C-alpha positions in Angstrom: 63.0 32.2 51.6 64.2 32.8 47.3 65.5 28.9 47.0 63.9 25.6 47.1 65.5 23.1 49.4 64.1 19.6 49.4 65.8 16.6 50.6 63.5 13.4 50.3 64.9 10.1 50.7 63.0 6.6 48.6 63.4 3.9 49.4 62.0 2.4 46.0 60.9 -1.7 45.3 60.3 -3.2 41.6 61.0 -6.7 40.6 61.1 -8.1 37.2 58.2 -9.2 35.2 56.8 -11.9 36.3 59.6 -11.5 38.9 61.3 -13.9 36.8 65.4 -14.0 37.7 67.0 -12.4 35.1 69.2 -10.5 37.7 72.1 -13.2 38.4 74.4 -12.7 40.6 76.9 -12.5 37.8 75.0 -9.9 36.3 74.1 -7.5 39.3 76.9 -5.8 39.8 76.7 -4.2 36.4 73.1 -3.9 37.1 72.7 -2.4 39.7 75.7 -0.4 39.0 74.1 1.2 35.4 71.1 1.3 38.2 72.9 3.8 39.9 73.9 5.8 37.2 71.0 6.6 35.6 69.5 7.6 39.1 72.6 10.6 39.2 71.8 11.1 35.8 69.0 12.4 37.1 70.0 14.3 39.9 69.2 12.0 42.0 71.8 10.5 44.6 71.8 7.3 44.6 72.6 5.7 47.9 72.2 2.3 47.2 71.2 0.0 45.0 70.7 -4.1 45.3 68.6 -6.7 45.2 68.0 -10.4 44.5 67.4 -12.2 40.7 63.7 -11.1 40.9 63.6 -7.5 42.4 65.4 -3.9 42.7 66.0 -2.0 45.9 67.0 1.1 45.2 67.9 4.2 48.0 68.3 7.5 46.5 67.9 10.8 47.1 65.0 12.9 45.4 65.4 15.2 43.2 63.9 18.7 43.9 62.4 19.0 40.6 60.9 15.2 39.7 58.6 13.4 40.9 58.7 9.7 42.5 56.7 8.4 39.3 59.0 10.2 36.3 62.1 8.9 38.4 60.3 5.6 38.1 59.4 6.0 34.3 63.1 7.3 33.3 65.2 4.6 35.4 62.6 1.9 33.9 62.8 2.6 30.3 66.3 3.4 31.0 67.3 -0.2 32.8 64.7 -2.2 30.3 66.5 -1.3 27.4 70.1 -1.6 28.7 68.7 -4.8 30.6 67.6 -6.3 26.7 71.0 -5.7 25.8 73.1 -6.4 28.4 71.1 -9.3 30.4 68.7 -11.3 28.7 66.8 -10.1 25.5 63.5 -10.8 27.1 64.3 -8.6 30.3 61.3 -6.6 31.1 60.6 -5.4 35.2 56.9 -5.2 36.3 54.7 -2.4 36.2 54.2 -1.7 39.9 56.4 -0.5 42.8 56.4 0.5 45.7 58.4 4.0 47.2 59.0 4.8 50.7 60.5 7.7 52.7 63.0 7.1 55.1 64.4 8.8 57.6 67.7 10.3 57.7 68.6 8.4 61.2 66.8 5.2 59.5 69.8 5.5 55.8 72.2 3.0 57.9 70.1 0.7 58.6 67.8 0.0 55.3 71.6 0.6 53.3 72.0 -2.6 55.9 69.0 -4.5 54.4 69.9 -3.7 51.1 73.4 -4.7 51.4 72.2 -8.3 53.0 69.0 -9.1 50.6 70.9 -12.8 50.6 70.4 -13.0 53.8 66.8 -11.5 54.2 65.4 -14.1 51.5 66.7 -16.8 53.5 63.6 -16.6 55.5 60.8 -15.2 53.4 59.9 -14.7 49.8 60.0 -10.9 47.6 56.0 -11.2 48.4 56.2 -11.9 52.4 59.1 -8.7 52.5 56.8 -6.4 50.6 53.2 -6.9 52.6 55.3 -6.8 55.6 56.7 -2.6 54.0 52.8 -2.2 54.7 52.6 -2.7 58.4 52.5 -6.4 60.4 48.5 -7.7 60.1 45.8 -8.3 62.8 45.3 -12.0 63.3 42.1 -12.0 60.3 45.0 -11.0 58.0 43.8 -7.3 57.0 46.8 -5.2 56.8 46.9 -3.0 59.7 47.9 0.2 58.1 46.7 0.2 54.9 43.4 -2.4 55.3 45.1 -4.9 52.6 43.3 -8.6 52.8 46.2 -11.2 52.7 45.7 -14.4 52.1 46.5 -15.7 54.8 47.8 -14.1 58.6 50.9 -12.7 57.6 53.8 -12.0 60.3 57.8 -12.0 59.5 59.9 -13.3 61.9 62.1 -10.6 63.6 65.4 -10.8 61.3 68.1 -8.1 61.9 66.3 -4.6 60.9 62.8 -6.0 60.5 60.7 -6.0 63.6 57.1 -6.3 64.0 55.2 -3.6 63.3 58.4 -1.2 62.0 59.1 -0.9 58.6 62.3 0.4 57.4 61.2 1.8 54.0 58.5 4.1 56.2 61.5 5.5 58.6 59.8 3.7 61.5 61.6 4.4 64.8 64.1 1.5 65.5 62.5 -0.2 69.0 64.6 0.3 72.0 66.4 -2.0 73.8 
């Protein structure tokens, strides 16, 4: 094959510095639009950007020529500059992030999940949600998938897309029934 083809769909999650609630509801539309535009400008097709005052979810198609870490570097650099002038002078983003591949068959569910963040966060904190992305925990509080020790055993109740042992960001199949 003389050409290189790629279609990797990524669900990216990252937070504001110290989870400060800078992305207030009145600023979210502009902030999320700016982030989507930044993704599109670096040849990463933005599918949906959303989130809460203290964190952001971005669903996009990864550019064939960029690594995930380079995309995140560019996205955070550009959005931090923009955020300082349009959101708050002390606007910063956390260093870490979570990036998860998404099966094409799960895109609609992940879009729904991102679009209904406010509903999800009535039931679970960002920290709880993020831990859940790494799989359910065993009774001793160890993450079953990654061996991460949690301070206490954790189970996120079934809320729409979330089902124990399943992770929308990892593209696990939907439960039957």
